[in-house]
N, C-alpha and C positions, 0 to 999 in steps of 0.2 A: 470274479469279483463281484461282491454284492453292493457295498457302500464304501465311499471315501469317509475318513474320520477326521474331524477337526476338534480338538479340545481347547477352548478358549478360556483363559483366566480373566475374571471380572471382579470389580470392587462392589457393585450393587446388583445382587441377583434379581431383586424385584424389577429395577429399571431395565435390566438386560433381558429378562424373560418378556417384559412388555415390548421392548424394542423388537426382539427377534420373533415374537409371535406375530407382530405387524409386519415385519420384514419378509418372513417365510410364508405368512398366511395361514399358519397352522399353530396350535398350542403345543407345548412339549408333551411327550409321551410319559415322562417321568419327572417329578419334582421332589427334591428334598431341601432341607435347610441350607445346604451348601452346594447344590448341585441341581442342573436341570438338563434334560436330554431331549433334543428334537430328532426325529427319524424321518427324513424326507425321502419319498420314493423317486420324485423327480425334482432336482437331480438326485442321484443316490447318495445320500449324505447322512451320516451319523454325526450329528454336531451337538457338543456338550459344553455347558457353562460350568466353570468351577470357581466357587467364591474364593477370593484371596484378600488379605487385609490391604495390599497394595499391588497396583499394576503400574509399572513405569513405561510410558510411551507405547508406541506402536511397535510391538515386537516383530512384526512381519512387514513386508512391503505393502501388501494389500490382499484382499480376497476378492473373488469375483464369481458372478453367475453369468454364464454364456447362454443366450437365448437364441431361438430358432428364426426370429424374423424381426425387421425394423418395427413392425406393429407391436410385437411383444415387449419391446423396450418401453414404448408409450404406455401399454397396459400396466406394467409394473411401476412405472413412474407415477402414473395417476393413482394407482392403488396405494402407494406408499404415502403420497401427498395427502390423500383422503384420511390416512391414519396418523397424520402429524409428522411424517418423516420427510422433510424437504430436502432434495438433492442440494448439495453445496456446490456442485460443479457438474456441467454438462458439456459433451462434445459430440458433434456430428461430422461425418466425413473426415475424422481424424486419422492421420497416418501414425500408427503407434505399434511398436513391437512387431514389426514386419507385417503389419495387416492395416487394411482400410477399415475402420470401425465407427459405429454410433455408440455412445455410452453415456451413463451418468453415474455419479458418485455419491454416497452417504457416509456418515460416521455413525458408529454405534456409541453408547454412553461412555465407553472408555476411550474413545477416539480412533478405534480401528476402522480403517477405510474398506468400504465395499464398492464394487463396480457392477452394474448390470451392463453387458456388452453384447453387441451383434457385430460379427465379423462378415463384412461384405466380400473381401477379397484378400488372399495373400499377396504381399508385394516384397520387393527386394530391398526396400529402404526401412530402416528401423524407425526413423522419424523424420518428418519435414520441419519439425519445430522442437528443438532441444528441451524447452520448457513444458512441452504438453504431453510428451510420451510417457504414459503411466505416472504422470506427475500432476497432481491436483492444484498446483500454484497458479497455472495459466487458466484463462477462461475463453472458451471458443464459443461458437454459435449455440443458441438455446434450442433444445428439442421442441418441435411443433406439437402442441397438445392435440391437434386434429389428426386422427389416423388417416393415412392415405393408402390406397390400393396401388402398389407399385410393382406390377408383375415383372418389370424388366430388371430389377435388382439382382445381382449375382451373389452367390454365397460360396464359401469354401468348405 
C-alpha cells in the first residue's frame, strides 16, 4: 500500500484549501475550480476536497493524525495556532478507545472534526469518562505549551 485516500465534500473550496494547507503544512498538489488534492508522504495520505452545493453535518465520527511523541502534539498544536486554527478541545492523560492518550481537536470549515493524538499505552478500559472518549463535548486538562523532555513515557 502506498497511500490511504480520503475524499471530503466541502461547501467552500477556497476556505477548505486555506484550512487544509495550514492543517497539513503543505499546499495542494492539484487545484481545479471544484477539486483540490493534497498528497502527503507522512502520513501516506491522498486527501481530496470535492466542492458540493451543500454538506449536511459531520458525515463521519472524526478524522485523526497519530503522532510519534507527546512533543509532536505540542509542535502541531503550536503550528496550527500560529496559522489561526485554534483547538476547540484538548485532553491529556485521557482514557479513550482502550488507550491512554494526549490529544487535541480542531474543526474544518464544514465542521468536520480532526484530532492529533499520541497513544501512551494500550489499556483494557474503553473510557474512564463516558463524556470524554472520542467525544469533544467534555473538556479535560489543557496541553502545556512548553515542550518537556520526558524520556520515561511509554508508547504502544
